[in-house]
N, C-alpha and C positions, 0 to 999 in steps of 0.2 A: 324340155328346152333343146336337148341335144340332139333329139330326134327330129325336131323343127329345124334346126339348122342343116342337119344331113339332108333332109329332104329338100330344103330350099336350095342348096348349093348342087345337090345331083341333077334337079330338073331344070336350073336355070343356068348352068355353066356356059352351055353353047351360046344361049341368048345374051348372056353377059360377057362373053369373051371380047366382043368389039368394044365394050366400055370398061375394060379390066381395071383401071383405076377406081372408078366409082364402086365397081364390085368389092374391091379388097377393103374400101373405106367401110361399106356396109357391113362385111364379115367382121371387121374388127370392132365395129359398135356392138353387134350382137354378142360378140365373146365377152366384151366388157361387162354388158348387162348380166350376162350369165355368171361371170366371176364375182361380182357384186351380190348378186342373189344367193349364189352357191355358199360365199364367205361370211355374210351376215349371220351372227351367233344371236342377234335380239330379234324377237318378232317386230315385223315392220310397223304394226299398230303402237307398240311401245316406243319405237324409234321416233315416229311422228308425234307421239304425244309427248315425249321428252323435248323435243325440238320446239313445242309450242309452249311448254312450261319455262324453258330457258328464255324464250323471247319475252313472255309476259313477265318474267321477274326482272328483266333488264340484264340478263347474263350474255349480252351479245359478243363478248370477246372470247367466248368458249364455243366449242362445238363437240357433239357427241360422236364419237367413232363406234359405229355399230359392231365393227369387226372385233375389236379390242375390248369393247365395254368400257372406254375410258373417255374422259373429258381432254380435249386438247386446246391450247390456247391458239386463238387465230392470230391476235397480236400480243406482244409483250405486256404482261400485266404486272405492275410492281406489287410486292407483296406488303400490305399495309399493316400487318401484324405478325408477330412470330407464330401465332396460332392460327393465322389465316389458312383456309383450306377450300378448295373447290374439286370435288371429286364425285363420281357415279360409281356405285358398286354393284356388281351383279353376282349370280351364283357362282360358288367356289368352282365349279367344274364346267365353267362356259368355255374354257380353252382347251378341254380335253376331248373334244370331237363329240361332245354330248349336248348338241346344240337346243335339243327338245326341252331341256330343263334350264334354259339360259334366260333369266328374266331380272330386270332391275330391282334390286333390293333396297338401295339406300342413295339418298342424294343429300350430299353436305356442301354447303355454300355459305361460308360465314367470314365476316370482317371485311367484305369487299363493297360494303355500303350499296348494294344493288337497289335501284329506286322503282322497282315496279310493284307488282301486287302478288298476292298468294292465288295461283291459278287453279281454278276447279278441276283443270284437266289432269290433276294429280290422279284422279280416279281412273284415268285410262291407263295406270300403271297397276294391274290388280295384284302384283306380287310385291308392291312396295311396302317395307316395314318401318324405314326410318326417314324422316326428313329434319336436317338441321340447319336452319337459315337464321343463326343468331348473328347479331351485329351487323345488320344492313340498314337500309333505309326504305324497306317495304311498307307500304301503306294500305289503306282500304280495310276490309272486313274479311273475317275468315269464311269462306265460302261454306253454305250448308252441305253441298255435295260431299264434303270430305267426310261426313258421317257415314257414308257408304264404303268406305276404305277398310282395310285390314291392318291399318297402321299400328305399330307397337311403340313407336317414340316420335314425339313432335316437340321440337323446340323453335319457338319464335322470339326468343330473348333478344331484347334491345333492339326494337324497330318501331314503326309508327301506326302499328294496327290500331283500329278504333272500333267502335260499335260495341253490341253485346256479344258475349260469348255464346255462340249459337248452341242450343239445346241438342242438335243432332250429333255433337261430339260424343254424347253419352251412348250413342249407338255403336261406338268402336271399342267392344268389349275387349279386343285384343290389345289395348293400350295399357302400357306399363310405365310410360314417362310422358308428362305433359308440362311444359315450361313456357309460360306466356309473360314471363316477368319483364318489366320496363317497356311497357306499351301504353296505350291510351283507352283501354277497354273500359267500358262503363256499365252501369246496371247491376243487377244481382247475379250471384253464382247460380247458374241453371241447376235445378235439382236433379235434372237428368243424369249429371256427373256422378250421382250416387250408384249408377248402374255399372260403372268401370270397375267391376270386382277384381280385375287383374292389376289395377293401378297402384304402383309402388311409390311414385314420385309426383307430387302435385304443387306446382310453383306458380302463383299468381301475384306475387310482390309487385309494388311500384306501378299501380294501374289507379283507375279512378272507380273502383267497384264499391258499391253500396249494398244496404240491406242487411239481413241476418244470414249467418251461415245456414244453408239448408239442412234439415234433420237427416235427409237422405244421404249425406256424407258420412254418417254413423256406419253405413254398409262398406265402406272401403277398408275392409279388415286386412288387406295385404299392405297398407300404406306403411312406408317406412321414412318419408320425407316430406313433410308439409310447411309450406312457406307462404304467407299471405301478407306481409309487412307492407307499410306505406299504402293504405287504402283509407276508405270512409265508410267503413262498415258500422252497423249499429247492433244493439244487444250485448248480451254478456257472452263471455267465452263459454262455449257450450260444454255441457258435462259429458258429451258423447265421445269426447276425445279419448277418454278411457277405453272406448271399444279398439282402438287402434293398437293393438298389444305388440305389433311388430315395429311400432314407430321408434326410430332412433334420433331423428332429428325434428324439432319443432321450433318454428321461428313466428313470433307475433309481435313485431316491432312497430309501433305507430299505427296500428290497424283501426283505431277508432272503437275497438270493442271494450266493454266495461268489465271491471272486476266483480267478484273476487275470481282468483284462479281456482278452477273446480279441483275438490278433493281427489276426483278420479284421476288426477295425474299421477298419484301414487301407484297405480296399476301399470305404469310404463317403465321400461327399462332403457331410459334415455341416454345418450352419449353427449348429445348437443341441445341445450335447452336455452331459448332467448325469449323472453316475454318482457316488453318494455312499454312505457307510457300508457299505463292501464289506469283509467280513474274508476271510482267507484268506493266503496266502503273499505275501512281499514281492515287489514287481513293479517293472519300470521305467516310465518315462513312456510311455503307450500312443502306438503310433505313428499320428499325425495329419497326416502329411505331404501326403496327397492331399485333405485337407479345407481347400482354398484359401479357401473362402467363410466361414470359422468366424466367428460372432459372438458365440456365448455358449459358454464352456468352464467347467464345474463338475465338478472332480474331488476332492471334499473327503472326507478320512478313508477313503481307498482303499488305504492301506499302500504307497503309491508311494515309491520311493526313487530316488537318483540325482539329476541336474540336469535343470532345465527346459530342453527343447531350444531352441535359438535360433531356429528357425524360427516358434515361437509368437509371440516378440514382433515377427515381421515380417508377421504377418497385418494387412492394412491394414484389414479390417472388423471386427476384434475389438473388442468393446465391453466385455465382462466376462470376467475371468479369476479364477476362485477354485479354488485347489490348496491351502487351507488344512487343517492337521492331518494332515500327511503325514510323510515322513521325507526330504524333499528337502534337499540339499545343494549346495554350490558358490554361485557369485554369480549376480546378475542381468546379462543381456546389455546391453551399452551400445548395441548396434546395435537399438534400438526404433523401428521404422518406422511401426507402426500409431498414427496420432493420433486414432483414433476410440475409444480406450480411455477408458473412463469409471469403471470399477470394477476394482481389483485387490486381491485377497484373498490374501496369503501368509502369514497368521498361524499359529502352532503348527508351524514346520517347523525346521530346522537350517542355513538360508541364512546365507551369511557374506560379508565383503568389504564395499566401500564400496556406497553407493546411488547408482547413477548418476544425473546429472543429467537424462538423457533419459527417466527414468521420472516426473519431476515434471511430468506433463502438466497445462496449465491447465484446471481445472474437473472434475479427476478426485479420485476417492475411492481412497486406498492406504492399506493396512492391512498394516504390517511387524512386528506385535508378535510377542512369544515366537518370537524368532529368535537368530542368533549374529553379527549385523552389526557391523561396526566401530562403536564407541560414537560416536553422534552428538553432537559439542560444539556450543557456539554459534556456531564459525566454519563449520560445515558448510552446503552449500546447503540441507538439509532443514531447518534451523533459522532460516532467514532469516524476518523478519516479513512480514507483509501477502502471503504467497502465496496465489494464488487457487486452492487446492485444499484438500481435507481429508486430513491425513497423520497415521496413528497409529504413533508409535514407542514405545509403552508395552511395556517389557521387550524391545524388539527387539535389545538387544545383552547380552552377559554380561561385564561388567566386572569382576566380583568384588564390586562395591559394590552391594548390593541396592537401596538407595534411589536411586543413581545411574542404576540401570537404569530405576527408575520414572520419574525425571525426566531424560530426556535433554535435551540443549540447556542444562543448567544445570550449572555446575561447583561441585564441593564441596558437594553437597547434604548437609545434616545436619538431624537433629531438634532443634528447640529446646526441645522438651519431649515428654512421653510421656502419651498419654491411656489409659483402660482402658474405654471404652465406644463404642458407635456407635449412632445411631439415625437412620434415614433414610425419609423418606416418598416412596416411589418414585412418580415420575410427578406429585407434588403440590407445594404450597408448604409453608413451615415450618407446622408444626401442633403444638399443645400437647396432651398427651394425660395423663390421670390413670391413673398405675400405681402400685399399692400405696401409696395416699394421697399421692403425689407427683406433681407436674407434671413431665413429661418432654417435651422438645422434639425431634420428629422433624423434621430438617432436610429441606426439599425439594429436589428436583433437576429440577422442571419447566422450570426456565430453561435448563437443557441439553437443548436437542433435537438438537444434533450433527448428524452424518450417518452414511452407512453405516459408516464406520470411522473412529473418534476416540477421544480420551482426554480426559476433562474432570477437572480438579482442584478440589476445594474446599479451598483453602488455609487456611480459617479453623479447619477442624476436622479435617485431616489424613485425608482420604478422597478417593476419585475413582471414576470410572467408565470402563471401557473397553469399547466397543460395536464389533461387527463384523457385517457381513452386509447384503445388500440385499433386500428384499420383492420377490421374482422375480413377474413377469406382473401387478404391480398397475397397470401403465401410469402410474405416478405418478413423475415424476422427484425430488420432494422427499418423502422418507419421513416418516411420523408414528410417533414412538417413545413418545409420551405418549398414554393413552387415559383416558376418563373413563366412569363408568358410565351406563347409560340407565336403571336401576332406579328404580321409584318406591316401593320399600320402605324408603327411608332407611336404608341400611347406616350403620355408624360410619364417621365421616369418613376414618379411616386407610385405608378400603377403597373410597372412591369415585373413586380414580385409581390408576393402575398404570403401569408402564415395560415397554414391549414390545420384544422384539428378534427379528430374523429368523434370527439364527443363534447368536451368542455374547454374553453379556453378563457382564461381570466387574466386581463391587464390590471395592475393595480398600481396607483401612484400614492405613495406615502409622503409624510412630512410636507402636505400640501397645505397652504393657508387656507383657512376656513372662508367661506363665501359661496356666492352662485357663480356657476361656470357654464360655458357653451362648449359642448362635446361635439366635434365633428368626427363621423367615422367615415372613413374612405373605403370603397369598394370598387372592384372592376372584376366581372368573370373572365379569367384568363385561362381557364382550364378547358372549357368547351369551346368548340369552333362555331363559325357563322356560316355553314355551308350545308351541303346536302350529304354529308356522311354520317356515319352513327356516332361519331365524337360530338356531334351538335345536339344529341337527344338527351343529354343530361338535365335533370331538374335539381337544383340546390336550394334547400330550404332549411332555414335555421331560426332560432330565437336569440333576442338581444336583451340583456339585462344591464341596467345601470343602478348601482348602489342597492343590489339586491332585487330591484323591482323590474317586471318585464315592460319594456317600452316598445318591442316589436314582435309579434308573433309571426310564424310562418313567413319570414322575409325571404325574398327571392330576387337576387340581384338582376337577373337576365329580365325578370318581368318588369323592372323598374326602368332599365336603360338599354337592354340588349346585351349582346356578347362584346366584350374587349373595351367597353366604354366607361368613362369615370364617372363615379357617382358618390356625392357628398351628402350624408344624411345628418342633419344637426339635431342635437337633443340638449335639454337643460339639465343641470346636475347641481345638486347642493351638497357641499361639503362641510360637515359639522364636527367631525373627529380627525380632521386632517388626513383622511383616507378616501381615494376615490377608486371604486372597482367597476370595470367594464368587462362584462362576461358574454360569450357568444356560445350558445348551446344547441347541439344537434338533438331534435325531439324524434327522430325516427322517420321523418319525412323526407321524400326525394329520393332520386334513384342512388344505387351504390355501385353501379357497374361502369359508369363512364368517367373520365375518358378510358379508364381501365378498372377492372374488378378491384374492389375494395378502395374506392376513392369517393369520399363523400364528407359531409360535415361543413362547419363555419370557414369562410374565407374572408380574410380582411386585408386590405392592402395598406392602410395607414391609419393612425390615430392623431388627432390634435385636440388639445384642451387648452382654453384661454378664459381668463376671468372677465366677467361683465364690469368689475371694479377696475380702476384705471391704473391703480399702483400694482407693480410686480417687483417685489424686493425680497430678499433673502436674510433681512436683518432683524427678524424677531419683531420686538416691541417698538422699535424705531420706525419699522414699517407701517405699524399702526399710526403712528403720529403723522408720518408723512401722508398716510391715507387721509386722515382727518383733515389735514390742511389741504389736500387735494381736492376733497369733497367740498370744502368751504369755498374754495375758488371756483369750482366748478359750478356751485350753487349760484354764486355772484355772477358769473358768466351767462348762466342760463336765464337770470332775472334781466341783464341787459339784453340779451337776444330776443327774449319775449316783448320788452319795451320797444326794441328796434323793428320787430315785425309788425307790431301795433301800430306804430308811427308810419311804417312803409305802407300798410294796407289802407290807412287813412289819406296818405299823401296820394295813392296810385289807384283811387276808386275807378277812375276812368279807363284803365288799362284792360287789356283782353280777359275775358272770363277765366281762361286756363290759368293766368297768374293768380287769380284769387282762388280758384279751386284747388290748386296744386302747391300753395305757398307753404313751405315748411314740412311738406310730406315727406317722409323717408321712404323710400321703396326697397323692400327687402327681396330684390330679384336682380337679375342681370338687365343691364341697359343697353338696348341696340340704338345705333344711329339711324336717323331716317334714311340716310344715302344707303346704308347696309340693307335695309328692307326693300327699298326701290329695286337695288340690284338683285336681291333673291326673288323678287316677284315680277322681275322683267318690267319695272316702272308700273307696277299694278296694272299689267296688261289684262283685257278683258278675257282672254284665253286661259288666264291663271286664275280666274275667279271660280270658286267651287261653292259658294253659298251667299245667301243674304239674310240677316236678321235685324232686330229693332235696334241692336247696337250699330250695324253697318254690315258692309260687305266683308267677305273672308275670301283671301287669296292663298294659293298654294306657292310655296316658296322654296328656294335651295339656298342655305347659308354656305358660306365660303369653304367650310369643312365637309360639305355634301349632305349635311343633314337636312332632311325634308321637315318643313314646318308649315303650319297654318298661320296666317297672319290676319288677325281681325283688325279692321280699321274703323275707328268711331267716326260717325257722322259729325262733322264739325259745327252743326247748328243743334244738337241736342244736349241739354243741360242734364237731363236724365242720364244721357250716357256718360258724362263726366263722374257722376257718382258711381254708377255701376262699374264704371272702369277702376275706381279706387277701391271699391268693394271687392271686386273679382282679385285683384292683386292682393290685398289684405287677407283674403281668405285662403285662396289656393297656394300662394306662396309658402305658406306654412303647412301645408297638407301634402303627403305622399302616400299613394296606395296604388296598387295595379289597377284598381277600378276607378281611379279618379284621372281625369285628363291632366297631363303634367304641362306647367307653365314654363317655357324657356325664358321668358322675359318680356320687357315692354319698351315702348318708345315714346318719350314725351319730349317733343321740340315744337315751339310755339304752338300753332293750333293743331298739330298732328299727334294724335293719341292712337297707339296700337298695341295690340296685345299678340305675343308670338307663343304658339302652341305647338306640341308635339303634332305631327300630321297623321290623320286618321285616314287609312287608304279606302275604308269601306263607308265613310260618310256617316250619316245618323241611322239610327234604328228605324225612325219613321220611314225614312226612304227605303229601307228593305222590307218593311211590313206592308206598307200601304201604297207605294208608288211604284208600281213595275215599269212605268215610263222612265223613270230616273235612274233606278237601281236594277241591274240584271241579277240580283241576288235572289236566290230562293233558300230561305233559312230552313233546314230541317229540323226536326224536333231535337236531337241532340244539341244542336247549336242554340236554339231558343232556350231550352233548359239551362244550358251553360250561362247564356246571357242573363236570364232570370236570377240565377244564383250570384253571378258577379255583381248585378246592381245591388242586390241585397247586402253583399258583403261590403260593397262601397258605402252604403248608407250606414250599416252597422259601425264601421269606421268612423263616419262622420259624427254619429250620435254618441258612441260609447268608448271609442278607443283613441281617438286623436286628442292632442293635448288642448285644442279648442274644440269645444262641443258645439256643432254647427247644425242649424236647420236649414236645408237647401232652399225650400219654397217653391220650387218649380220643376219638381221631378215629372218628366213626361218624354215622350219617344223621341221628340226633337232634340231633346237635351242630353241624350245618350249616344255617344259616337263608338263606331266599331273600327278595331284596328285590323291589321292585314290578317290577323288570326281568328277574326270576328270575337275577339274579346270586348266586352263593354267598358266604357269609360264615361263616368258622369262628367258633364261639363256645364258651362254657363252658371257661374256662381255670383252674378250680378245682383240676385235678390237674397242671397244667402245671409243668415242672421245667427249671431252667438246665442246659444241657449244656456241659461243658468241651472246648475244642477238643483240648486234649492228651491225651484220655482216650478209649479207644475205647468203654468203657461204664462206667456205675456200678452198683453192686450195691445194691438197695434192695427192700424188700418191696412186692408190687405193688399197683396200684390201677387200675382201669379196668373194662372189659366183656368178659365172656368172649365169644369169637368174634371179637372184633378185636385181641386182644393177641398179640404174636409169641411163639413158643413159648419163645425163651431168656428172654423176659421173664415170661411166665406160669409157667414151671416153675422157673426158677432166680434171678428177679429182676434179671436183666442188662438194664439200660436204656440205650438210645443213640437217636439220631434214626432209625436203622433200624427202630426199634419203630413209629415213626409211618408209615414207608414201608410195613410190613406192614399196619397198619390201613387205609392209603389203598387198598392193593391190595383189600381185602375191599370196601371201600366202592365201588371202580370197578365190581366184579362186580355189586353190588347196583344200581348205576345202569343198567348194560347190561341186566339181567334183569328188574329191577322187583320182584325177590324179597329177602327179609330172610335174611341169612346165618343168624340164630339161629332163625327161625321155619319157614323153609322146609326140609322134609325130603323128599329125592327119592324116586323110587319104587324105588330100587335099595338097595344096602347102603351108599350114601354118608351120611354123617353130617350134612352141611350143603352149604349152596351152594358154598362153595370146594371142599370135598372133590369133588363132582360135577364142577365147573369143572376140576378138575385131571385128572380121568379122561378128561373130553371133549377136553381140550388133547392128550392122547397120541394121540387119534384125529384130531386137526384138525377136529373137529365143532363149531366154534364156534358155528354159527347155531342149535343147540339152547339155547344160552344166552339168546338174544335175546329180549326182552319181546314175547310175542304180541300185546300191544295195539299195538304199532308196525305190526304186519302187514308190508308191503313198503316202508313209509316210513322206511327206515333206510338209512345208508349203510354197506354190509356191510364194505368195507375198512376204514373208519374204526372200526366197531365191533369188528372183529377185532384192530385195533391196540390198542385199549382193553383187550380180553380178554387178549392176549399181555403187555401191560404189567402187567396186574393179576396175572396168574400170576408174572411176574418178580419183582413187588414182594413177593409172599407165598411167596417160596422160603423153605425151612427154614433156609437159612444167610444170616445176616445180610450176610455178605461178598459174596454173589452179588447181593444187592438193589441197585438203582441209588440214587443220590441223587435227591432231590426235583427238582433242577434238571435233572438227566439225563431224568427223567420227563417234565417239561414239554417238553424238546426232542423226545423220542419222540412224544409226543402230537402236537405241532405239525409233525412230519414233518421236523424238522432232523437228526435222526440216527435210524438204523435201530434196531430192537428186537431184541436179541440172543436166540437160542434158549436156553431154560432149562427143560429137562425136569424135571418133578417127581419126587421119590424113588419107586422102584418099591415097591409095598406088597406084603407077603407076611405069611404067617401067623406068621412069627417077627419081623418088624419091622414095627412099626406107625408112620406118619407122626407124628411128636411134634406136628406142627401141630394135629392134631385129638384128641390125648390127653386134653385138658382138657374138650372138648365130650363125648367119649365117656363119660368118668367122670361127668360132670354129668348125661348122659341116664341112666345106669344108676342114679344116686342119685334122679332124678327131682326135682331140686331145684337151685335157684342157689347157686353158690359165692360166698361173699363174700370179698373180699380187703381188706387194709387196708395202709396204708404208715406205716412208722415215721417219726417226727420226728426231725430232727437239726438240726444248726446251719444248714443251708441255708435260707434265708428262702422258697424257692419250693417246699420239700418239705412235704406236708401229711400229717396222720394222719386218715384217713377211710375209712368203709366204704361201698362204692358200692352203694346200695340203689335207684338210678335205674332205673325201668322203661325197656324199650327201646320 
């Protein structure tokens, strides 16, 4: 370059003299280029590659200075977190005039919520060793090109990555650290990862991974940290973990793996062991004799029986012991040497005997609740005042006196009076709330911040809280159990605070009048955000128990109503011993990293408990007398009301049909005015119309609070619609599940009947699968599989988990709606019917859609939950094939899609069913499983069909799919499954079915004229 400039200037000086300004400008330009090239310490190819990487990741507020090998801010970027970091690191001698060895070695960009993707251009940095992109908003998949890199450390913790973990990662044999926690990866762990012979840390927690752990992982002999919590694996905990002799941390919480814990664990010298929520056979305490350096032992809900080994209490470095919710018996060893113990959780076992003095370690937190210890009286060491420790003795003994067990350290506990309601503002102060035109005081519990294991009693109004568990890995000694909203949307005051628990939180109301109560649990997700930052990526999942029985499994507030919005979930409860217990339990599901590390578990905003009986007195027997008088008066009034209604119906026979159909009906849902809905839908403008069904048109609307809704308007000329209207309200207002459409309310004014639902952004599954002219969606295979599992889970809830056992009767693609995230929601409960558990089926005239109805129902009217299973099987085939069962006619003598699938199944030619539009982008093994399950569900015999909970387990790989060959076809025997469709095709017309009305409030009289 210097020679060029010298030659250029010497030969052109005279020529350029007359244009001296231009000449000087050119000279300056060349000099600048020379200086930049001479000063760049990083090869230009790496500079260009890094610029592409930053752009694709969305890091547009930084630029790379190739001279200093530093990231520089173009604009000021607020630091969103104390640990936020954005830097590029090069060789240490880059600035020592040794530019030949100057290369990019590390890229760290975390906590800045970058919204781009993981660029394949990372391979343009051949000397790159470390990438740390934790806590961002990066999406997409991991590019397979990464397999050709020489990376040593990869951290993608806390992002939105999805897809399968690429097998090419197994080629990075230099890798020592791989962290993919808190993303949306699905599929199985690739066996190729077993080739990572230098891997020391493998963290795959909080994803959607399935299948068994590959045997090839046994070869990871340098592994010292292995975590796979919060996934959906199947199979047993593998015995090969004993190969990992260098392992010091093992975390298997809520993995889906079965027990027992293999005995090979005795070969490991662990310091941190966490295995929780393991089903399977009862097992003894796992052998941990060799783990002399144990610091943390968490073996929660693992079906462990027998006694706690004495050597556990002699581990000098042991700081936390959690063996809660097992079947442990015997006493606690008095020979407790370890004085490092800070947390001991023994709740939910059958431990007995005295509580030894040596356990009462100063500064420790000890939870002995729900056991069979000797009753701790006022003179016991555990009851001495001013002890410098936290001790939870709630129900730690079974003395036979329930109140005495709640209040150990108290003699002769008795109820001075009996109440009949409870109102608690969880995590807040006392708050007055207007309910049914009355002021109701919700008592706050904010003043009780307790500790990891404690019981707090509110003696004024006979209720208390028992809390257990420690937020692991939060690096904070003093836990915070009360949280406040960060929302600027001004939610109702009752939902601005909440109580949080890392494990188990129990509210107990004692001295309560016996009887039936309605328990309203109030929730609002106030910790996560509703934006495009990493703080929005949390998943909170927990279980709810009332009176010791599970009433909600895998409950997710956000899935129910979104972020920051109030949710009230009602339950029924019977009090028979003057005590009501409401427990929230974390079963290891959901993320543990958002909004910050170590924040997870149940979150509740408020609790309200009210009696179904009308009296609410605290005067003992006198209250009962008042109740009897009240019931007598109520009975008399009820008789008078019935007589008045009968007279009025006789008197007004000529009035409008709605007056007859809705007289005396009590609607358990929100009532909207017709004016509200006119405003919401812009006077039912044609541009707001989003669909049309047999019920009537459907409009998109916006309520005054900004909520988007779908408004279903009943045709004013359909008597059938009236009954479906009542049926739909009666069924769906009692049901709440992530895979059931949510009913916001209804409107009944004169001849106007409307239903108001949550708005589904992506319309129906039928549009997405079959009608490309209406929907621009192209459902990829992971989405289709998610939809299939979601529908199955929704039906399992209807059939087996809800208080009302419901048969939907009309499962098909048009009755499955898709939300903004393409989650399926079962809709249209107009034909739904109650199912009685003690009857195999009911006989009724049929209603539904040909092609989806089970043969025993279509031909003989025999209805059971297996009718829905059959319909699901047909729908599953449609999801796999992208073809409509009713509209697709194969090029052979098959009558429909199911007929064709049954023939292909006998030849094991499943691939012919797969949607051609998916091309090779389909998980063939997964798709074959769906087809096999679908064929099993559509078996001609209801007895052979699985239950929907079994279907869910099959799809998720927890149980295998049994073989179920379809019946052989012959000229003398025709498969009854297709008889109705063959008859219909021969007549070239649609057959209309009607159902007879009876005393069953959920059985409707209707003719199904809805188009498919």
